[in-house]
N, C-alpha and C positions, 0 to 999 in steps of 0.2 A: 221693307224690312231689311233687305240687303244693304240699302243705302244707310239706314240707321246704324247697322252693325259697323259699317265702315267709318261712320262718324264717331262711334264709341271707341273704336280702335285708335282713331286719330287723336281723340281727346286723351286717352290713356297714354299714348306714346308721347304726346306733348307734355303731359303732366310729369311723366318719368324723366323726360329731358330737362324740364324745369327744375325738378328736385335735384337731379345730378348737377345742374348748373349752380344751384344755390349751395349745395354741399361743397362744391369746389371753388366757391366765390373768393374765399380768403386765401391768398398765397402764403406758402410756408417757407421759412428760412432754412438755412443749412443745418442749424441745430435740430430742428424738428425733423428734417429729412433724415438726419443721422439716427435719431431716436427711432423713427419708423423702420429704418433698415435693420436696426438691431432687433426690433420686435419681430419683423418678418423672419429673420434668421433663427430666432428662438421659437417660431411658430406661435407667437402670441398675438391676439387681436389688439388693436389700438383704436382710440376714438377717431372718427372721421374728421377732416378739416372743418366741416360744418358744425359738428358736435363740439369740437374744440373752440371754435369761434363763439358758439353760444355760451359755453362755460366762461370764456374770457369776458364776454359781455355781462353775464350775470354777476361775476365777481366784481367787475367795475361798478355795476349798478348798485350793488350792495355795499360799495366802498369797503370791501372785505379786508380786514387786517389779520384774521385768523381763519384758516380753512383746513378742514380735515378731509383726507382722501383715502378711500379704501381701494387698494389696488394700484400700486406705484407703476407696475409694468416697467417699461424702459424710459418713462418720463414724458411721453407725448402730452397726456392730459395735464400733467403738472406744469409744463412750460406754459400752456394756455392759461391755466389758473393763475400762475405767478404774473403773467403779463397783465391780467385784469386786476390784480390785487394792488393795494396801496404800496408805495415804495418801501414802507417799513413792515409790510405784512409777512407773516410766516406760514408756510404750508407744512402741515403735519401729515406725512404720508406713510401708509402702512402696507406691507406686503409680506407674504409668507416666504418669499424667496429673496434672501439678501443679495444674491448675485445680480438680480434684476435692478435692485436699488443702486448698485455700483454703476450700471449703465446710466441710470437716471441722474446720478450725481455728475457724471461726465457731461451729459446733455445739458443739465442746468448751468454748469460752468460755461459751456460753449455758447449758451444763450445769453450770457452776461450777468447771471445772478450770483451774488455773493453767497458764500457757504452758509451764512447765518439766516438765509431766507427760507431754508427748508430743514425740517426735522424728520429724519428717516427712522422709522421704528419697524424692525423685522418682527414677524410673528403673525399668528392668526388674528384676524380683525376682531372677533368676538372676545378674544383674550385681552387685546390692547385697548379697545374703545372704552371699557368700564374704568380705565385708569385716567381718562381725559376729563377735563374740568366741565362740570355742569354749566350750561349756558354760556360757554366760553368761545363759541364759534359762530361766525357769520354765514358760513356755507359748509355743507358736508356733501362730498361727491362720492357716490357708491358705484364701484365697478368691480365687484368681487363675485363671490359664489352666489349664483341666483337662488340656490336653495336656502341661503341665509338672509335673503333680502328683507323679510319681515322683521328679523332681529336687528338688521341694520337700521330699519325705520325706527324701531323702538329706541335704539341708542341715539339716533340722530335727533329725535324729539327732546331727549335729555340734553344733548350737547348744544343745540341751537339756542341762540338768543331769540327773544320775540322779534319777528320780522326777518329772521334768518331763512336761508334757503336749503332745501335738501334736493339733490338731483340723483337720478338713477339712470345708468346707461344700459342699452341693450333690451329695451322693453318690447321691441317687435320680435325679438328672438328669431331673426331671419324669416319673418312671415308666419311663424308657427303660433304666435299668440292669438291670431284671428282665424287660424285654420281649424275647421270643425272636426278634423280627423283626431284620433287618439294621440295624445301628446305625453312626453316624459314629465317626470315630477318637477323639473326645474321650470318648465313652461307653465304648469299648473300653479306653481308658486308665484310666478310673475303675474298671472291673472289675479291671484289673491291680493298681491301688492297693489295692483291697479285699482281694485275694488276698495281696498282699505283706505288708500289715499283719497280716492274720490268721495268716499263716504265720511271721512274724518271731519269733525267739527273744529279741529285744531289747524287744519291746513287748507290753503287755497291753491289748487293744482292746475297744471297744464301739461299736455303731452305734445312735445315738439317733434315734428317729422323730419329730424335730421339724423344722419347716420343710421343706426339700428334702433332709433327711438330714444329720446331723452325725456324722461318724466321729471318734472320740476314742481316743487310746491313750496309756498311761503308759509312759515309758521305764523299764525295770526297773533298779533299783539295781545 
């Protein structure tokens, strides 16, 4: 039994090391490092390199020309999305705090993106999203208030073209999503979102173990 426990610990340690290696596999350039530094200074979370690489890959796979982002932050996720999008693609990014978007604009310029590649809209996501075009987006990335995630899903289904992708960041909630202890309302809402997407007849989902959990789903044609 003692030997078995030792093997289990070794497997767990190897798995954690492998996940850490995978999450740091993609090197980041100066623009991304600058944006991350601004996020740390502001006390804001930003997507991990592995999550960013996954978003870039998904945007490229979808040949995305129009992407909507909930939660601009300081521009880390936006840089990854823009790198995956078509050269003529436009990122529409929404954030409650306009000063964060100023950091993102600087980061996008440093990454080599022209000003017309991104449309910055300040405001609450649920006030802005209804103004965006039905079926006009190839990918919607949600990294906003977890308490509003089910509303983001409803808006995303309206915004996405058939075959488009919706992605949600932070689905592990630092391990609390699978913790049997009592959890706050935002974690309970994440669990509801996971169930809703898994059971939806409109979506084909996958939960990727990168960063703090990236939930992705394709809107069925």
